[in-house]
Kinemage of the C-alpha trace (Angstrom):
@kinemage 1
@onewidth
@group {chain A} dominant
@subgroup {mainchain}
@vectorlist {calphas} color= white
{ca unk a 1} P -0.272 -0.123 -0.051
{ca unk a 2} L 1.303 3.444 -0.948
{ca unk a 3} L 1.748 6.267 1.691
{ca unk a 4} L -1.168 8.514 0.141
{ca unk a 5} L -3.603 5.686 0.464
{ca unk a 6} L -2.469 4.591 3.882
{ca unk a 7} L -3.076 8.178 4.886
{ca unk a 8} L -6.583 8.445 3.226
{ca unk a 9} L -7.823 5.062 4.815
{ca unk a 10} L -6.678 6.409 8.312
{ca unk a 11} L -8.287 9.742 8.044
{ca unk a 12} L -11.385 7.699 6.721
{ca unk a 13} L -11.217 5.494 10.127
{ca unk a 14} L -10.599 8.842 12.024
{ca unk a 15} L -14.088 10.293 10.978
{ca unk a 16} L -15.836 7.349 11.342
{ca unk a 17} L -14.580 7.191 14.846
{ca unk a 18} L -15.621 10.911 15.368
{ca unk a 19} L -18.915 10.349 13.873
{ca unk a 20} L -19.067 7.156 16.216
{ca unk a 21} L -18.340 9.314 19.363
{ca unk a 22} L -20.587 11.793 18.263
{ca unk a 23} L -23.568 9.121 17.997
{ca unk a 24} L -22.347 7.954 21.328
{ca unk a 25} L -22.515 11.189 23.508
{ca unk a 26} L -23.815 9.159 26.262
{ca unk a 27} L -20.754 7.543 26.628
{ca unk a 28} L -18.904 9.538 29.326
{ca unk a 29} L -15.053 10.746 28.896
{ca unk a 30} L -14.329 9.218 32.540
{ca unk a 31} L -15.624 6.022 31.358
{ca unk a 32} L -13.737 6.287 28.112
{ca unk a 33} L -10.610 6.914 30.417
{ca unk a 34} L -11.525 4.210 32.819
{ca unk a 35} L -11.817 1.492 30.066
{ca unk a 36} L -9.490 2.450 27.094
{ca unk a 37} L -6.785 4.894 28.730
{ca unk a 38} L -7.862 7.743 26.591
{ca unk a 39} L -10.993 9.880 25.970
{ca unk a 40} L -12.276 12.812 23.451
{ca unk a 41} L -9.814 15.823 25.274
{ca unk a 42} L -7.071 13.068 24.396
{ca unk a 43} L -8.134 12.814 21.004
{ca unk a 44} L -8.183 16.849 20.662
{ca unk a 45} L -4.892 17.011 22.528
{ca unk a 46} L -3.430 14.823 19.834
{ca unk a 47} L -5.075 16.642 16.945
{ca unk a 48} L -3.762 20.024 17.996
{ca unk a 49} L -0.205 18.516 18.738
{ca unk a 50} L -0.156 17.279 15.149
{ca unk a 51} L -1.250 20.719 13.674
{ca unk a 52} L 1.121 22.574 15.786
{ca unk a 53} L 4.044 20.307 14.831
{ca unk a 54} L 3.336 20.882 11.219
{ca unk a 55} L 3.170 24.697 11.950
{ca unk a 56} L -0.497 25.277 12.247
{ca unk a 57} L -1.521 27.332 15.013
{ca unk a 58} L -4.374 25.379 16.828
{ca unk a 59} L -5.295 26.103 20.532
{ca unk a 60} L -6.810 23.562 22.752
{ca unk a 61} L -10.373 25.040 22.071
{ca unk a 62} L -10.359 24.784 18.284
{ca unk a 63} L -8.912 21.226 18.670
{ca unk a 64} L -11.860 20.460 20.926
{ca unk a 65} L -14.548 21.954 18.403
{ca unk a 66} L -13.267 19.632 15.751
{ca unk a 67} L -13.474 16.745 17.985
{ca unk a 68} L -16.791 17.244 19.806
{ca unk a 69} L -18.272 18.756 16.805
{ca unk a 70} L -19.213 21.836 19.001
{ca unk a 71} L -17.728 24.104 21.486
{ca unk a 72} L -16.808 21.855 24.555
{ca unk a 73} L -18.670 24.017 27.039
{ca unk a 74} L -21.715 23.304 24.889
{ca unk a 75} L -21.055 19.757 24.778
{ca unk a 76} L -20.357 19.494 28.566
{ca unk a 77} L -23.792 21.325 29.075
{ca unk a 78} L -25.767 18.648 26.865
{ca unk a 79} L -23.777 15.510 27.628
{ca unk a 80} L -21.905 15.283 30.398
{ca unk a 81} L -22.848 13.897 33.857
{ca unk a 82} L -21.590 14.314 37.440
{ca unk a 83} L -19.125 11.354 38.009
{ca unk a 84} L -20.035 9.029 40.585
{ca unk a 85} L -17.316 8.169 43.261
{ca unk a 86} L -16.371 4.897 41.655
{ca unk a 87} L -15.788 6.245 38.500
{ca unk a 88} L -13.636 8.933 39.872
{ca unk a 89} L -11.542 5.876 41.719
{ca unk a 90} L -11.200 4.223 38.784
{ca unk a 91} L -9.935 7.385 36.759
{ca unk a 92} L -7.366 8.070 39.536
{ca unk a 93} L -5.999 4.356 38.979
{ca unk a 94} L -6.568 4.767 35.192
{ca unk a 95} L -4.790 8.146 34.944
{ca unk a 96} L -1.771 6.773 36.819
{ca unk a 97} L -1.646 3.514 34.473
{ca unk a 98} L -2.192 5.377 31.212
{ca unk a 99} L -1.211 9.200 31.576
{ca unk a 100} L 0.831 9.470 34.573
{ca unk a 101} L 3.509 7.415 33.885
{ca unk a 102} L 3.866 9.457 30.281
{ca unk a 103} L 4.972 13.000 31.910
């Protein structure tokens, strides 16, 4: 497979992931972090870092709007619920395992 085709397939898969996450707004970021070690905010950070590495100025809010499909504060108001004590406890463990060890 040539590089251009690979890039196009990766982009298509990423767009499908974003569409899936948009349809599953019931899935909370904390649950994603606890189960998979990443969430929508991680995706937006990775997107921002990729843009910045290529000399494209992008701040956190702009990257989040791309990933969430709307301003982050709007998404939180519409979809985010209060995390339970059990979710918060699992997050502390997950964060240490998935993010904390990376810096």
